[in-house]
VOLUM-978506 format. One record per residue (C-alpha): chain; residue number from 1; x, y, z. Coordinates in nm, 2 decimals. Example, Ala and Ser with C-alpha at 12.3 -4.5 7.8 and 13.67 -1.06 7.14 Angstrom:
BEGIN
ATOM	tivex	gunu	u	v	w
ATOM	A	1	1.23	-0.45	0.78
ATOM	A	2	1.37	-0.11	0.71
//
This chain:
BEGIN
ATOM	tivex	gunu	u	v	w
ATOM	A	1	0.00	0.00	0.00
ATOM	A	2	0.12	0.35	-0.08
ATOM	A	3	0.29	0.51	0.23
ATOM	A	4	0.10	0.84	0.18
ATOM	A	5	-0.23	0.64	0.18
ATOM	A	6	-0.13	0.47	0.50
ATOM	A	7	-0.05	0.80	0.66
ATOM	A	8	-0.38	0.95	0.55
ATOM	A	9	-0.58	0.65	0.69
ATOM	A	10	-0.39	0.69	1.02
ATOM	A	11	-0.47	1.06	1.03
ATOM	A	12	-0.84	0.98	0.97
ATOM	A	13	-0.86	0.77	1.29
ATOM	A	14	-0.95	0.99	1.59
ATOM	A	15	-0.72	0.95	1.89
ATOM	A	16	-0.86	0.74	2.18
ATOM	A	17	-1.03	0.97	2.44
ATOM	A	18	-0.84	1.02	2.76
ATOM	A	19	-0.99	0.86	3.07
ATOM	A	20	-1.04	1.02	3.41
ATOM	A	21	-1.11	0.84	3.73
ATOM	A	22	-1.24	1.05	4.03
ATOM	A	23	-1.24	0.88	4.37
ATOM	A	24	-1.48	1.06	4.60
ATOM	A	25	-1.44	1.07	4.98
ATOM	A	26	-1.70	1.20	5.23
ATOM	A	27	-2.02	1.39	5.18
ATOM	A	28	-2.29	1.44	4.92
ATOM	A	29	-2.14	1.77	4.82
ATOM	A	30	-1.82	1.59	4.72
ATOM	A	31	-2.03	1.36	4.51
ATOM	A	32	-2.18	1.66	4.33
ATOM	A	33	-1.83	1.83	4.30
ATOM	A	34	-1.69	1.51	4.15
ATOM	A	35	-1.97	1.51	3.89
ATOM	A	36	-1.90	1.87	3.80
ATOM	A	37	-1.53	1.81	3.77
ATOM	A	38	-1.61	1.52	3.54
ATOM	A	39	-1.84	1.74	3.33
ATOM	A	40	-1.57	2.01	3.30
ATOM	A	41	-1.32	1.75	3.18
ATOM	A	42	-1.57	1.60	2.94
ATOM	A	43	-1.56	1.93	2.75
ATOM	A	44	-1.19	1.87	2.71
ATOM	A	45	-1.24	1.52	2.57
ATOM	A	46	-1.21	1.31	2.88
ATOM	A	47	-1.44	1.02	2.95
ATOM	A	48	-1.51	0.87	3.29
ATOM	A	49	-1.33	0.55	3.39
ATOM	A	50	-1.45	0.31	3.66
ATOM	A	51	-1.10	0.23	3.79
ATOM	A	52	-0.77	0.40	3.84
ATOM	A	53	-0.59	0.13	3.67
ATOM	A	54	-0.69	0.23	3.32
ATOM	A	55	-0.72	0.61	3.38
ATOM	A	56	-0.49	0.87	3.23
ATOM	A	57	-0.59	1.12	3.50
ATOM	A	58	-0.68	1.02	3.86
ATOM	A	59	-0.84	1.28	4.09
ATOM	A	60	-0.89	1.22	4.47
ATOM	A	61	-1.18	1.44	4.58
ATOM	A	62	-1.11	1.45	4.95
ATOM	A	63	-1.30	1.53	5.27
ATOM	A	64	-1.13	1.68	5.58
ATOM	A	65	-1.42	1.63	5.83
ATOM	A	66	-1.31	1.30	5.98
ATOM	A	67	-0.99	1.22	6.18
ATOM	A	68	-0.69	1.11	5.99
ATOM	A	69	-0.84	1.22	5.65
ATOM	A	70	-0.50	1.34	5.52
ATOM	A	71	-0.33	1.02	5.62
ATOM	A	72	-0.58	0.81	5.43
ATOM	A	73	-0.52	1.03	5.12
ATOM	A	74	-0.14	0.98	5.15
ATOM	A	75	-0.19	0.61	5.18
ATOM	A	76	-0.39	0.61	4.86
ATOM	A	77	-0.13	0.82	4.69
ATOM	A	78	0.13	0.56	4.77
ATOM	A	79	-0.07	0.30	4.58
ATOM	A	80	-0.12	0.54	4.29
ATOM	A	81	0.25	0.62	4.28
ATOM	A	82	0.31	0.25	4.20
ATOM	A	83	0.05	0.26	3.92
ATOM	A	84	0.21	0.57	3.78
ATOM	A	85	0.55	0.42	3.78
ATOM	A	86	0.42	0.10	3.61
ATOM	A	87	0.25	0.31	3.34
ATOM	A	88	0.57	0.51	3.28
ATOM	A	89	0.77	0.19	3.24
ATOM	A	90	0.53	0.08	2.98
ATOM	A	91	0.57	0.41	2.79
ATOM	A	92	0.25	0.56	2.91
ATOM	A	93	0.15	0.85	3.13
ATOM	A	94	-0.08	0.89	3.43
ATOM	A	95	-0.15	1.23	3.60
ATOM	A	96	-0.25	1.24	3.96
ATOM	A	97	-0.44	1.52	4.13
ATOM	A	98	-0.58	1.59	4.48
ATOM	A	99	-0.89	1.80	4.51
ATOM	A	100	-1.14	1.89	4.79
ATOM	A	101	-1.09	1.99	5.14
ATOM	A	102	-0.77	1.81	5.22
ATOM	A	103	-0.62	1.98	4.91
ATOM	A	104	-0.74	2.32	5.05
ATOM	A	105	-0.60	2.25	5.39
ATOM	A	106	-0.26	2.09	5.29
ATOM	A	107	-0.19	2.28	4.97
ATOM	A	108	0.17	2.25	4.84
ATOM	A	109	0.26	2.02	5.13
ATOM	A	110	0.09	1.74	4.94
ATOM	A	111	0.33	1.77	4.65
ATOM	A	112	0.62	1.80	4.89
ATOM	A	113	0.52	1.48	5.06
ATOM	A	114	0.39	1.28	4.76
ATOM	A	115	0.62	1.35	4.46
ATOM	A	116	0.38	1.16	4.23
ATOM	A	117	0.11	1.43	4.26
ATOM	A	118	0.09	1.67	3.97
ATOM	A	119	-0.20	1.88	4.07
ATOM	A	120	-0.36	2.01	4.40
ATOM	A	121	-0.69	2.20	4.35
ATOM	A	122	-0.93	2.34	4.61
ATOM	A	123	-1.31	2.33	4.61
ATOM	A	124	-1.35	2.69	4.49
ATOM	A	125	-1.14	2.65	4.17
ATOM	A	126	-1.28	2.34	4.00
ATOM	A	127	-1.37	2.55	3.70
ATOM	A	128	-1.00	2.61	3.65
ATOM	A	129	-0.93	2.24	3.63
ATOM	A	130	-0.89	2.21	3.25
ATOM	A	131	-0.64	2.49	3.24
ATOM	A	132	-0.45	2.35	3.54
ATOM	A	133	-0.42	2.01	3.36
ATOM	A	134	-0.29	2.19	3.05
ATOM	A	135	-0.03	2.36	3.27
ATOM	A	136	0.07	2.02	3.42
ATOM	A	137	0.11	1.88	3.07
ATOM	A	138	0.34	2.17	3.00
ATOM	A	139	0.57	2.05	3.28
ATOM	A	140	0.44	2.24	3.59
ATOM	A	141	0.34	2.11	3.93
ATOM	A	142	0.02	2.31	3.99
ATOM	A	143	-0.13	2.42	4.32
ATOM	A	144	-0.47	2.60	4.29
ATOM	A	145	-0.60	2.67	4.64
ATOM	A	146	-0.67	3.04	4.63
ATOM	A	147	-1.03	3.14	4.67
ATOM	A	148	-1.15	3.24	4.32
ATOM	A	149	-1.27	3.59	4.27
ATOM	A	150	-1.49	3.47	3.98
ATOM	A	151	-1.80	3.25	4.04
ATOM	A	152	-1.70	2.90	3.96
ATOM	A	153	-2.06	2.80	3.88
ATOM	A	154	-2.07	3.05	3.60
ATOM	A	155	-1.77	2.88	3.44
ATOM	A	156	-1.85	2.52	3.49
ATOM	A	157	-2.01	2.36	3.19
ATOM	A	158	-2.35	2.20	3.22
ATOM	A	159	-2.35	1.82	3.20
ATOM	A	160	-2.48	1.67	2.87
ATOM	A	161	-2.83	1.52	2.91
ATOM	A	162	-2.70	1.17	2.83
ATOM	A	163	-2.45	1.19	3.11
ATOM	A	164	-2.72	1.32	3.35
ATOM	A	165	-2.95	1.03	3.25
ATOM	A	166	-2.67	0.78	3.31
ATOM	A	167	-2.64	0.90	3.67
ATOM	A	168	-3.00	0.81	3.75
ATOM	A	169	-3.34	0.97	3.83
ATOM	A	170	-3.22	1.15	4.14
ATOM	A	171	-2.96	1.42	4.15
ATOM	A	172	-2.77	1.66	4.38
ATOM	A	173	-2.76	2.03	4.32
ATOM	A	174	-2.53	2.26	4.53
ATOM	A	175	-2.70	2.59	4.61
ATOM	A	176	-2.48	2.71	4.89
ATOM	A	177	-2.12	2.66	5.00
ATOM	A	178	-1.91	2.75	5.31
ATOM	A	179	-2.02	2.83	5.66
ATOM	A	180	-2.00	3.14	5.90
ATOM	A	181	-2.10	2.95	6.21
ATOM	A	182	-1.75	2.85	6.33
ATOM	A	183	-1.85	2.56	6.55
ATOM	A	184	-1.54	2.48	6.75
ATOM	A	185	-1.51	2.12	6.63
ATOM	A	186	-1.55	2.20	6.25
ATOM	A	187	-1.30	2.27	5.97
ATOM	A	188	-1.55	2.37	5.71
ATOM	A	189	-1.51	2.75	5.75
ATOM	A	190	-1.14	2.70	5.70
ATOM	A	191	-1.15	2.47	5.40
ATOM	A	192	-1.47	2.59	5.22
ATOM	A	193	-1.46	2.95	5.32
ATOM	A	194	-1.75	3.19	5.42
ATOM	A	195	-2.11	3.13	5.32
ATOM	A	196	-2.19	3.20	4.96
ATOM	A	197	-2.52	3.14	4.78
ATOM	A	198	-2.59	3.08	4.41
ATOM	A	199	-2.85	3.30	4.24
ATOM	A	200	-3.21	3.18	4.18
ATOM	A	201	-3.15	3.20	3.80
ATOM	A	202	-2.84	2.97	3.82
ATOM	A	203	-3.02	2.71	4.04
ATOM	A	204	-3.34	2.71	3.84
ATOM	A	205	-3.16	2.67	3.51
ATOM	A	206	-2.96	2.38	3.65
ATOM	A	207	-3.27	2.21	3.79
ATOM	A	208	-3.46	2.26	3.46
ATOM	A	209	-3.17	2.09	3.28
ATOM	A	210	-3.19	1.80	3.53
ATOM	A	211	-3.56	1.77	3.47
ATOM	A	212	-3.52	1.77	3.09
ATOM	A	213	-3.27	1.48	3.13
ATOM	A	214	-3.52	1.27	3.33
ATOM	A	215	-3.43	1.35	3.69
ATOM	A	216	-3.74	1.32	3.92
ATOM	A	217	-3.59	1.40	4.26
ATOM	A	218	-3.34	1.68	4.34
ATOM	A	219	-3.16	1.72	4.67
ATOM	A	220	-3.03	2.08	4.74
ATOM	A	221	-2.69	2.08	4.90
ATOM	A	222	-2.49	2.32	5.11
ATOM	A	223	-2.26	2.30	5.41
ATOM	A	224	-2.53	2.51	5.57
ATOM	A	225	-2.80	2.48	5.31
ATOM	A	226	-3.08	2.66	5.50
ATOM	A	227	-2.86	2.97	5.53
ATOM	A	228	-2.90	3.01	5.15
ATOM	A	229	-3.01	3.36	5.05
ATOM	A	230	-2.99	3.41	4.68
ATOM	A	231	-3.06	3.69	4.44
ATOM	A	232	-3.40	3.65	4.29
ATOM	A	233	-3.54	3.77	3.95
ATOM	A	234	-3.53	4.15	3.89
ATOM	A	235	-3.86	4.33	3.92
ATOM	A	236	-3.89	4.70	3.81
ATOM	A	237	-3.52	4.71	3.78
ATOM	A	238	-3.46	4.58	4.14
ATOM	A	239	-3.36	4.24	4.27
ATOM	A	240	-3.48	4.09	4.60
ATOM	A	241	-3.32	3.83	4.82
ATOM	A	242	-3.49	3.50	4.85
ATOM	A	243	-3.47	3.24	5.13
ATOM	A	244	-3.47	2.86	5.10
ATOM	A	245	-3.84	2.83	5.15
ATOM	A	246	-3.92	3.05	4.85
ATOM	A	247	-3.66	2.88	4.64
ATOM	A	248	-3.82	2.54	4.71
ATOM	A	249	-4.16	2.68	4.61
ATOM	A	250	-4.01	2.79	4.28
ATOM	A	251	-3.83	2.46	4.21
ATOM	A	252	-4.16	2.27	4.29
ATOM	A	253	-4.31	2.45	3.98
ATOM	A	254	-4.06	2.28	3.74
ATOM	A	255	-4.23	2.02	3.53
ATOM	A	256	-4.08	1.67	3.59
ATOM	A	257	-3.94	1.75	3.93
ATOM	A	258	-4.16	1.54	4.16
ATOM	A	259	-3.96	1.54	4.48
ATOM	A	260	-3.73	1.79	4.66
ATOM	A	261	-3.50	1.75	4.96
ATOM	A	262	-3.22	1.95	5.12
ATOM	A	263	-2.93	1.89	5.34
ATOM	A	264	-2.74	1.98	5.57
ATOM	A	265	-2.92	2.24	5.79
ATOM	A	266	-2.84	2.44	6.10
ATOM	A	267	-3.11	2.49	6.37
ATOM	A	268	-3.05	2.87	6.38
ATOM	A	269	-3.15	2.90	6.01
ATOM	A	270	-3.49	2.73	6.01
ATOM	A	271	-3.71	3.04	5.95
ATOM	A	272	-4.08	3.06	5.93
ATOM	A	273	-4.09	3.06	5.55
ATOM	A	274	-3.89	2.74	5.54
ATOM	A	275	-4.11	2.57	5.80
ATOM	A	276	-4.42	2.68	5.60
ATOM	A	277	-4.27	2.51	5.29
ATOM	A	278	-4.28	2.18	5.47
ATOM	A	279	-4.65	2.24	5.54
ATOM	A	280	-4.74	2.36	5.19
ATOM	A	281	-4.53	2.18	4.94
ATOM	A	282	-4.62	1.82	4.86
ATOM	A	283	-4.31	1.80	4.65
ATOM	A	284	-4.09	1.86	4.96
ATOM	A	285	-4.03	1.52	5.12
ATOM	A	286	-4.12	1.48	5.49
ATOM	A	287	-3.76	1.41	5.60
ATOM	A	288	-3.53	1.66	5.76
ATOM	A	289	-3.17	1.63	5.86
ATOM	A	290	-3.12	1.88	6.14
ATOM	A	291	-2.81	1.82	6.35
ATOM	A	292	-2.81	1.92	6.72
ATOM	A	293	-2.47	1.76	6.80
ATOM	A	294	-2.52	1.74	7.18
ATOM	A	295	-2.80	1.76	7.44
ATOM	A	296	-2.60	1.95	7.71
ATOM	A	297	-2.62	2.33	7.71
ATOM	A	298	-2.28	2.35	7.85
ATOM	A	299	-2.13	2.14	7.57
ATOM	A	300	-2.34	2.32	7.31
ATOM	A	301	-2.19	2.65	7.43
ATOM	A	302	-1.84	2.51	7.42
ATOM	A	303	-1.91	2.39	7.06
ATOM	A	304	-2.03	2.75	6.97
ATOM	A	305	-2.36	2.61	6.84
ATOM	A	306	-2.54	2.93	6.96
ATOM	A	307	-2.86	2.74	7.05
ATOM	A	308	-2.97	2.55	7.36
ATOM	A	309	-3.12	2.21	7.38
ATOM	A	310	-3.46	2.35	7.46
ATOM	A	311	-3.43	2.59	7.16
ATOM	A	312	-3.39	2.28	6.95
ATOM	A	313	-3.68	2.10	7.11
ATOM	A	314	-3.91	2.40	7.05
ATOM	A	315	-3.80	2.42	6.69
ATOM	A	316	-3.88	2.05	6.63
ATOM	A	317	-4.22	2.11	6.79
ATOM	A	318	-4.29	2.39	6.54
ATOM	A	319	-4.17	2.18	6.24
ATOM	A	320	-4.39	1.88	6.35
ATOM	A	321	-4.69	2.11	6.39
ATOM	A	322	-4.64	2.22	6.03
ATOM	A	323	-4.59	1.86	5.90
ATOM	A	324	-4.70	1.58	6.13
ATOM	A	325	-4.55	1.30	5.93
ATOM	A	326	-4.20	1.45	5.91
ATOM	A	327	-3.91	1.22	6.01
ATOM	A	328	-3.61	1.36	6.18
ATOM	A	329	-3.24	1.28	6.12
ATOM	A	330	-2.95	1.43	6.31
ATOM	A	331	-2.58	1.43	6.39
ATOM	A	332	-2.42	1.37	6.73
ATOM	A	333	-2.07	1.40	6.87
ATOM	A	334	-1.97	1.22	7.19
ATOM	A	335	-1.66	1.30	7.39
ATOM	A	336	-1.63	1.66	7.31
ATOM	A	337	-1.36	1.82	7.54
ATOM	A	338	-1.50	1.86	7.89
ATOM	A	339	-1.80	1.63	7.84
ATOM	A	340	-1.90	1.46	8.17
ATOM	A	341	-2.12	1.17	8.23
ATOM	A	342	-2.40	1.42	8.32
ATOM	A	343	-2.35	1.60	7.99
ATOM	A	344	-2.37	1.27	7.79
ATOM	A	345	-2.68	1.18	7.98
ATOM	A	346	-2.84	1.50	7.84
ATOM	A	347	-2.75	1.39	7.49
ATOM	A	348	-2.93	1.06	7.55
ATOM	A	349	-3.23	1.26	7.69
ATOM	A	350	-3.27	1.48	7.39
ATOM	A	351	-3.25	1.17	7.16
ATOM	A	352	-3.53	1.01	7.36
ATOM	A	353	-3.73	1.34	7.36
ATOM	A	354	-3.71	1.39	6.98
ATOM	A	355	-3.70	1.04	6.84
ATOM	A	356	-3.50	1.00	6.52
ATOM	A	357	-3.57	0.80	6.21
ATOM	A	358	-3.20	0.81	6.12
ATOM	A	359	-2.89	0.97	6.27
ATOM	A	360	-2.52	0.98	6.24
ATOM	A	361	-2.30	0.97	6.55
ATOM	A	362	-1.92	1.00	6.59
ATOM	A	363	-1.65	1.03	6.85
ATOM	A	364	-1.50	1.37	6.88
ATOM	A	365	-1.17	1.39	6.70
ATOM	A	366	-0.95	1.71	6.72
ATOM	A	367	-0.92	1.88	6.38
ATOM	A	368	-0.60	2.07	6.35
ATOM	A	369	-0.66	2.45	6.33
ATOM	A	370	-0.99	2.44	6.51
ATOM	A	371	-1.05	2.59	6.86
ATOM	A	372	-1.17	2.25	6.99
ATOM	A	373	-0.83	2.09	6.94
ATOM	A	374	-0.68	2.33	7.19
ATOM	A	375	-0.95	2.29	7.46
ATOM	A	376	-0.87	2.14	7.80
ATOM	A	377	-1.05	1.83	7.92
ATOM	A	378	-0.99	1.60	7.62
ATOM	A	379	-1.20	1.28	7.69
ATOM	A	380	-1.01	0.95	7.70
ATOM	A	381	-1.07	0.72	7.40
ATOM	A	382	-1.22	0.43	7.61
ATOM	A	383	-1.48	0.67	7.75
ATOM	A	384	-1.57	0.79	7.40
ATOM	A	385	-1.60	0.43	7.28
ATOM	A	386	-1.84	0.34	7.56
ATOM	A	387	-2.05	0.65	7.51
ATOM	A	388	-2.07	0.60	7.14
ATOM	A	389	-2.18	0.24	7.17
ATOM	A	390	-2.46	0.34	7.41
ATOM	A	391	-2.58	0.63	7.19
ATOM	A	392	-2.57	0.42	6.88
ATOM	A	393	-2.77	0.15	7.04
ATOM	A	394	-3.04	0.40	7.13
ATOM	A	395	-3.04	0.55	6.79
ATOM	A	396	-3.06	0.21	6.62
ATOM	A	397	-3.36	0.11	6.83
ATOM	A	398	-3.54	0.43	6.72
ATOM	A	399	-3.46	0.38	6.36
ATOM	A	400	-3.58	0.02	6.38
ATOM	A	401	-3.91	0.13	6.55
ATOM	A	402	-3.97	0.40	6.29
ATOM	A	403	-3.93	0.15	6.01
ATOM	A	404	-4.14	-0.11	6.18
ATOM	A	405	-4.42	0.15	6.21
ATOM	A	406	-4.44	0.17	5.84
ATOM	A	407	-4.52	-0.20	5.79
ATOM	A	408	-4.87	-0.25	5.66
ATOM	A	409	-4.90	0.11	5.53
ATOM	A	410	-4.90	0.25	5.18
ATOM	A	411	-4.66	0.50	5.04
ATOM	A	412	-4.53	0.64	4.71
ATOM	A	413	-4.19	0.51	4.61
ATOM	A	414	-3.97	0.65	4.34
ATOM	A	415	-3.82	0.36	4.14
ATOM	A	416	-3.45	0.42	4.10
ATOM	A	417	-3.28	0.10	3.98
ATOM	A	418	-3.30	-0.27	3.92
ATOM	A	419	-3.28	-0.50	4.21
ATOM	A	420	-3.05	-0.80	4.27
ATOM	A	421	-3.30	-1.04	4.12
ATOM	A	422	-3.49	-1.05	3.79
ATOM	A	423	-3.81	-0.84	3.80
ATOM	A	424	-3.71	-0.67	4.12
ATOM	A	425	-3.68	-0.29	4.15
ATOM	A	426	-3.54	-0.07	4.42
ATOM	A	427	-3.69	0.26	4.50
ATOM	A	428	-3.67	0.53	4.77
ATOM	A	429	-3.94	0.61	5.03
ATOM	A	430	-4.04	0.97	5.11
ATOM	A	431	-3.83	0.92	5.43
ATOM	A	432	-3.52	0.82	5.23
ATOM	A	433	-3.52	0.45	5.30
ATOM	A	434	-3.44	0.20	5.02
ATOM	A	435	-3.75	0.00	4.93
ATOM	A	436	-3.72	-0.34	4.75
ATOM	A	437	-4.02	-0.43	4.54
ATOM	A	438	-4.05	-0.78	4.38
ATOM	A	439	-4.36	-0.71	4.16
ATOM	A	440	-4.31	-0.34	4.08
ATOM	A	441	-4.58	-0.23	3.84
ATOM	A	442	-4.37	0.05	3.68
ATOM	A	443	-4.04	0.15	3.53
ATOM	A	444	-3.74	0.33	3.67
ATOM	A	445	-3.84	0.70	3.72
ATOM	A	446	-4.20	0.62	3.80
ATOM	A	447	-4.35	0.69	4.14
ATOM	A	448	-4.57	0.40	4.23
ATOM	A	449	-4.79	0.32	4.53
ATOM	A	450	-4.67	0.03	4.74
ATOM	A	451	-4.76	-0.14	5.06
ATOM	A	452	-4.48	-0.21	5.30
ATOM	A	453	-4.46	-0.58	5.40
ATOM	A	454	-4.14	-0.60	5.60
ATOM	A	455	-3.88	-0.38	5.77
ATOM	A	456	-3.53	-0.50	5.72
ATOM	A	457	-3.21	-0.38	5.89
ATOM	A	458	-3.14	-0.11	5.63
ATOM	A	459	-3.43	-0.12	5.39
ATOM	A	460	-3.80	-0.19	5.35
ATOM	A	461	-3.97	-0.47	5.15
ATOM	A	462	-4.29	-0.39	4.96
ATOM	A	463	-4.54	-0.50	4.70
ATOM	A	464	-4.74	-0.30	4.46
ATOM	A	465	-5.05	-0.17	4.63
//
């Protein structure tokens, strides 16, 4: 064959797309951020990979909330270093980046400690990711952890409808980032910055795009989501500030969006309009994650929560008066510095008083750079262990009782995916529990009426009603 013809045929074959693998640690906001980073890279020709082994670019999207988060990242980087070396010995290339809150907190120290890392990028600069990768390919080691002046959401590309559909019929949508509360145990204000809210126009446009792609349920996200206050549409040349309750009412008007949720909230930002939304909007699911953290006023003050245990109790009473079937979820920390047996007993008391359908509980771990890490009266680990076990046993009993109370009743379930067995579908209850249906009379994306037949350890069983 003519050599020029061979060259022409080779030129006509498009290069194989580069693959990116994003490993996500931690919270739902990181899941959303990972998706947006993948979307930004898709515009640069990258396709998502399911494993690091065959990826050209590996990003670790990290969380700094839990103890030893940075150490876990460095451990994973050690494994990736070996993959990168193997790829190089075979004549290939692998780029490694660290994103998220550990990236924000550690910055250039990551590259100093882990030479295989090419890129460190913080949560506020994901829109600069494609440019940062181009700089890496030009030979730089890139650290992007400055808080961006520009709005990253204005620069992040929207996901293609086919990609949105591939992710399922539920979706996360970040509306707020950062926190101004400065709880003494928490690193969020230092890694995510001060509270910022997206505009109504941005949020509605993204939600409408999700609906057009087949999403039926949207969960609004924020480190302190009910602190959201966004710029509404202009009227007579003036804009007005909306709160979360009004935003939820607007999103409920979007055709195709059948269910709305939001997380995570702070008790001090549950205003009258938001409580009224729970009363008035059928689209807003009767499930609320509202952390209290502790039941002792003395410990709450030391945590800088700026509410008392009775403030929280009265708030729950108001919410339940507005929506009687609402289920509560919460966060609890045991063993905060100075916590006595009497303080812990107050935490058990507030759990019994409120009654939780679900909750998350943790031992206090000092986060470097937070005021709590320097407090006197650090509680011994064995004491923390015992308290956590007692608290979790109580919470588990409440969760079990709530699920058992649903048996025999009917509910609407959003069908999300196929089950383990043929003909089986798995959906989600209004209260966020997985529901397994063997004879589902519907398709993925439908909301069907079912009767609950059994409460399992972490799910419900049902049949079509």
